[in-house]
N, C-alpha and C positions, 0 to 999 in steps of 0.2 A: 407231940411226938411225930405231927402233922409236916412239920418241919422237917424234922431228921430223915420223913420219905420222900421228899419234896428234893431233896438236897440228893438222896437216894436216888431218886431216880434222875436229876441230874447229873449227874458219874455215871452213872450208865449210861443215858444218850451221847455224853464226849468222847468214852472207848469206844462206844460204836462206828465214830464219826470219823476220831482218831485210826483205827485198826481197820476197818471197810474202805473209807469214802479218798483214801489214796492210793490203794490200787486200779483203781478204774481212771485216775489222770497220771501215770508218771506214761502220759506217747511222746509228749512232745518237751520239749526246751523252751520257757519260754519267752516270749518278743521284747515283758519287760525285765526279766533278769539278764539277757544280755545288752540290753540297753541302759542298766545301772553297773552293769560291766564293764564296760564302757567309758558311761560316765565317769566312774571310779578310777580309770588307769587315768584318762586327759586330768583327771584334781588335779592323779599322784606326777604327773610328764610336766603342768604348771606350777606344783609348787618345790619338784624342782631347780626348773629353772628357774622359779623367782630363789629359790633361797641363793642360787650360787654368787649375783652379782652382790646380794643380800647379807653374805658374809664379806663379800671380801671389801663391800664399803663400809662396812663395823668395824672390820680386825683396821684396814686403811684409818678413818677416824681415828680408832685406839694406838694405832701410832703417832698419828700427826696431834694426838691429844701432848704421849708422855714426851715428844721433842718440842714444843712447845710451854713445853710448862711449865721450866721458868725455875724450874726448881721446886713447885709446890706440890709438897708429897701429894695429898689428896687427887690435884689433879692425874698425877704417875701411879696411883693405886685406884684411880675411876678408867686411865685408859686399859693399864693391866687386863682388872674386872671385863672391862669392855671388847680386849683383844681372847680370851678363857674363854669366855660365854660365848661370843661368839662361833672359836670354831669346835668348843664340844656343843655345838645347835648345832655346825652341819654336818658332823660328825656323829650326831644320835639319826636325823634326817637320812645320809644317807646307812648310816648301820637297817630304818628302820627299810629301806625298798631294799639292801640289797638281802631281810632276812625274809619280806614278803615276794621275791624272786627266788627265793631258795622255797616257800611253801609253794607256792606254785608251780616250780619244777617236780616237788614231790609227788605234787597230787597229779597234773599233767601226768607224770610219768607211769603211773600203772594202770 
């Protein structure tokens, strides 16, 4: 019985904290949030900048594997898979970037 009382009081304290404390802390945009936001923007730019040449190298490698396979069916299949996989991966990265830009535009337009 005492355990249930303790849990009940703990839930009451948590509810009071959630309901009343945030009302006093809505004054400013925290510096930590802006730092994290700018860091994620830089990380996103780096990923896009690295993904473009990486996809080009992967496609080039796949083409060369197909070209110099000398009739070996396994190397031809591996080259095709490498080309297809790198193009799909690069398209996925660009699609995620487009979706994030759209979400950011929708959030900031309100």
